[in-house]
C-alpha positions in Angstrom: 0.1 0.2 0.1 1.5 3.6 -0.8 1.0 5.6 1.9 3.8 8.2 1.2 4.8 9.6 -1.9 7.8 12.1 -2.6 8.0 14.2 -5.6 11.4 15.6 -6.5 10.5 18.8 -8.2 13.3 20.9 -10.1 11.0 23.9 -11.1 11.0 22.9 -14.8 7.5 22.3 -16.5 8.4 18.4 -16.7 8.5 18.7 -12.4 5.2 20.4 -12.9 3.6 17.5 -15.1 5.2 15.0 -12.8 3.4 16.9 -9.5 -0.1 16.9 -11.4 0.8 13.0 -11.6 1.7 12.9 -8.1 -1.2 14.9 -6.7 -3.5 12.5 -8.6 -2.3 9.2 -6.9 -2.3 10.8 -3.8 -5.7 12.1 -4.1 -6.4 8.3 -5.3 -4.4 6.6 -2.8 -5.0 8.6 0.3 -0.9 9.0 0.6 0.5 11.7 1.9 2.8 14.1 -0.3 6.1 15.4 0.4 7.5 17.9 -2.4 11.1 18.2 -2.5 13.5 20.3 -4.3 17.1 20.4 -3.9 19.4 23.5 -4.0 22.9 23.1 -5.2 25.2 23.2 -2.4 28.0 24.8 -4.3 26.6 28.1 -4.9 27.3 31.5 -3.3 25.4 32.2 -0.1 23.0 34.8 -1.3 22.3 32.5 -4.8 21.5 30.0 -2.4 19.0 31.6 -0.1 17.4 33.2 -3.6 16.8 29.9 -5.2 15.5 28.9 -1.9 12.6 31.5 -1.6 12.0 31.1 -5.5 11.6 27.4 -4.9 9.0 27.8 -2.3 7.2 30.2 -3.8 6.9 28.3 -7.1 6.1 25.2 -5.5 3.4 26.6 -3.1 1.7 28.3 -6.2 1.4 25.0 -8.2 0.3 23.2 -5.1 -2.6 25.8 -4.3 -3.8 24.9 -7.9 -4.3 21.5 -7.5 -7.6 20.4 -6.3 -6.9 17.4 -5.9 -5.0 17.9 -2.4 -7.6 19.1 -0.9 -7.7 16.1 1.4 -4.2 15.3 1.5 -1.2 16.1 3.9 1.0 18.0 1.9 4.8 19.0 3.1 7.3 21.1 1.2 11.0 20.7 2.0 13.8 22.9 0.3 17.6 21.1 0.7 20.6 22.1 0.0 22.7 19.4 -0.8 23.5 17.0 -3.9 20.8 16.4 -5.7 20.1 12.7 -6.0 21.7 11.9 -2.9 19.6 14.1 -1.0 16.7 12.6 -2.9 17.2 9.0 -1.9 18.1 10.1 1.9 14.8 12.0 2.3 12.8 9.3 0.7 14.3 7.1 3.2 14.1 9.4 6.2 10.3 10.1 4.9 9.5 6.2 4.7 8.3 7.2 0.8 6.8 4.4 -0.8 7.2 6.1 -4.4 9.4 8.9 -5.9 8.1 10.8 -8.8 9.7 12.8 -11.1 9.7 14.4 -14.5 11.3 13.1 -17.6 14.7 14.3 -18.2 15.6 16.7 -20.8 17.2 15.2 -24.2 20.6 15.8 -24.2 22.6 14.3 -26.8 26.1 15.3 -25.0 24.7 13.6 -21.7 27.3 11.3 -20.1 26.5 7.6 -19.8 28.6 7.7 -16.7 27.1 10.6 -15.3 23.7 9.7 -15.8 20.4 11.2 -15.6 18.6 11.8 -12.1 16.1 8.7 -12.7 18.9 6.6 -13.6 20.8 7.6 -10.2 17.4 7.2 -8.0 16.9 3.8 -9.6 20.6 2.7 -9.9 21.3 3.5 -6.2 18.0 3.6 -4.7 15.7 0.6 -3.7 12.2 2.3 -3.8 10.1 2.4 -6.8 10.3 5.5 -9.2 7.7 6.7 -11.4 9.3 8.9 -14.3 6.3 11.0 -15.5 6.2 11.8 -19.3 2.5 12.9 -20.3 0.4 15.5 -18.3 -2.9 13.5 -16.4 -6.0 13.7 -17.5 -7.1 11.4 -14.8 -6.3 8.1 -13.2 -4.1 5.6 -15.1 -6.3 3.7 -17.3 -3.9 1.0 -19.0 -0.7 -0.6 -17.6 1.7 -2.6 -19.4 3.9 -4.8 -17.0 7.0 -6.4 -18.4 6.8 -10.0 -17.1 9.3 -12.7 -16.6 9.6 -15.3 -13.7 12.1 -13.3 -11.9 11.3 -11.8 -8.1 11.6 -8.2 -9.4 9.0 -8.9 -12.2 6.6 -10.3 -9.6 7.2 -6.9 -7.0 6.9 -4.8 -10.1 3.6 -6.7 -11.1 2.4 -6.9 -7.5 3.2 -3.3 -7.0 1.0 -2.1 -10.0 -2.0 -4.0 -9.1 -2.1 -2.4 -5.8 -1.5 1.1 -6.9 -4.0 0.5 -10.0 -6.9 -1.5 -8.5 -9.3 -0.4 -11.3 -6.8 -0.1 -14.0 -6.9 -2.6 -16.8 -3.1 -4.2 -16.6 -1.8 -6.4 -19.3 1.6 -9.0 -18.3 3.7 -9.0 -21.3 6.4 -11.7 -21.8 8.7 -12.0 -24.4 9.9 -15.4 -25.9 12.3 -16.2 -28.4 11.2 -17.4 -31.6 12.2 -20.8 -31.1 10.5 -21.9 -27.8 12.2 -24.8 -25.0 11.1 -26.2 -22.2 12.3 -23.9 -20.2 9.7 -21.0 -21.6 6.9 -23.4 -21.1 7.5 -23.9 -17.4 8.3 -19.6 -17.3 4.6 -19.2 -18.7 3.1 -21.8 -16.4 4.7 -19.7 -13.7 3.6 -16.5 -15.1 -0.2 -17.9 -15.1 0.4 -18.6 -11.7 1.5 -15.4 -10.9 -1.9 -13.8 -13.1 -4.1 -15.6 -10.8 -2.6 -14.9 -7.6 -2.5 -11.2 -8.1 -5.7 -9.2 -7.2 -6.6 -12.0 -5.1 -8.5 -10.3 -2.7 -10.8 -8.1 -5.4 -10.9 -7.1 -9.2 -10.1 -9.3 -12.2 -6.5 -10.8 -12.7 -4.3 -9.0 -15.0 -4.3 -10.4 -18.8 -1.0 -12.2 -19.6 0.5 -12.0 -23.3 3.1 -14.0 -24.8 4.8 -12.4 -27.7 7.8 -13.6 -29.9 10.8 -11.0 -30.4 13.2 -9.1 -28.5 12.4 -7.7 -25.1 12.1 -4.1 -25.7 10.8 -4.3 -28.9 7.9 -6.4 -27.4 7.4 -4.2 -24.4 7.3 -1.0 -26.9 5.1 -2.4 -29.5 2.6 -4.0 -26.4 2.6 -0.6 -24.9 1.4 1.0 -28.4 -0.9 -1.3 -28.9 -2.4 -1.3 -25.6 -2.6 2.6 -26.0 -0.9 2.2 -22.6 -0.4 5.4 -20.2 1.9 3.5 -17.9 4.6 0.9 -18.3 6.2 -1.0 -15.8 9.5 -2.6 -15.2 11.1 -4.4 -12.5 14.6 -3.8 -11.6 17.6 -4.7 -9.8 21.0 -3.8 -8.8 24.0 -6.0 -9.6 27.7 -4.4 -9.1 26.1 -0.7 -9.0 24.5 -1.0 -11.9 20.5 -1.2 -12.8 19.2 -4.2 -14.9 15.7 -5.1 -15.2 14.4 -8.6 -15.2 14.6 -8.9 -18.9 18.1 -7.6 -19.2 20.1 -4.1 -18.5 17.6 -1.5 -18.7 18.4 0.5 -21.7 19.7 4.2 -22.0 16.9 4.5 -24.8 13.9 3.3 -22.6 14.6 6.1 -19.9 15.8 8.7 -22.6 12.4 7.6 -24.6 9.8 6.2 -22.8 6.7 5.5 -24.8 4.7 6.8 -21.6 5.1 7.2 -18.2 7.5 4.7 -16.5 7.4 2.9 -13.4 10.4 1.3 -12.3 10.2 -1.3 -9.0 12.8 -3.1 -7.4 12.7 -6.8 -5.9 
């Protein structure tokens, strides 16, 4: 159950879109909402003070315009620090069940080593991260979950069903063109997982088996379903973030087909 949502806001339009989605989810789930902005600590003191004041003013205006928050507990925090590390530390301290942020700006010169804030939050953190691409027009309607038999996939599917009890959810599993006994067993396990989900109420998610490369299958499934949310599981290995179906491609975070939710095992 989601009881606390942390929204990381960098004062950009992308973050405003993410805040609108976080507000919708908070209103839907009854979760408390924490709005966080981090001012870089290597700036002159006068600049830091000015940016802190600007951040509070901007975020305050945005919060006041969100009617979904009428019955939601909201806290605004402005920190001076190092961006993603402070976001992770604050999420840990606050007991956040979900971190929300906007999709990053496309940058052809972006360093693979440095990475985006989203990649760092996913790679070094352990909490679910929602990267918001599209302004919300209401609750999520259709979600596609990348599914396999790993613990991360199970966590991702369970989290999606818990977060979206009234949404249409499709579990999508990619298989090679030449099947084998292992694939048959995987499908059987996924059928079992499908049956377990939403056992307490609501229909079980649909399970789709498609041939092809995992990323192509995921993108095609999201497009076919007109999904507004794509959910993938992830696990950290030697400091890297990898999904159940292999390493999360830089392309998926750089060009998500819709909003993207990453859930760790």
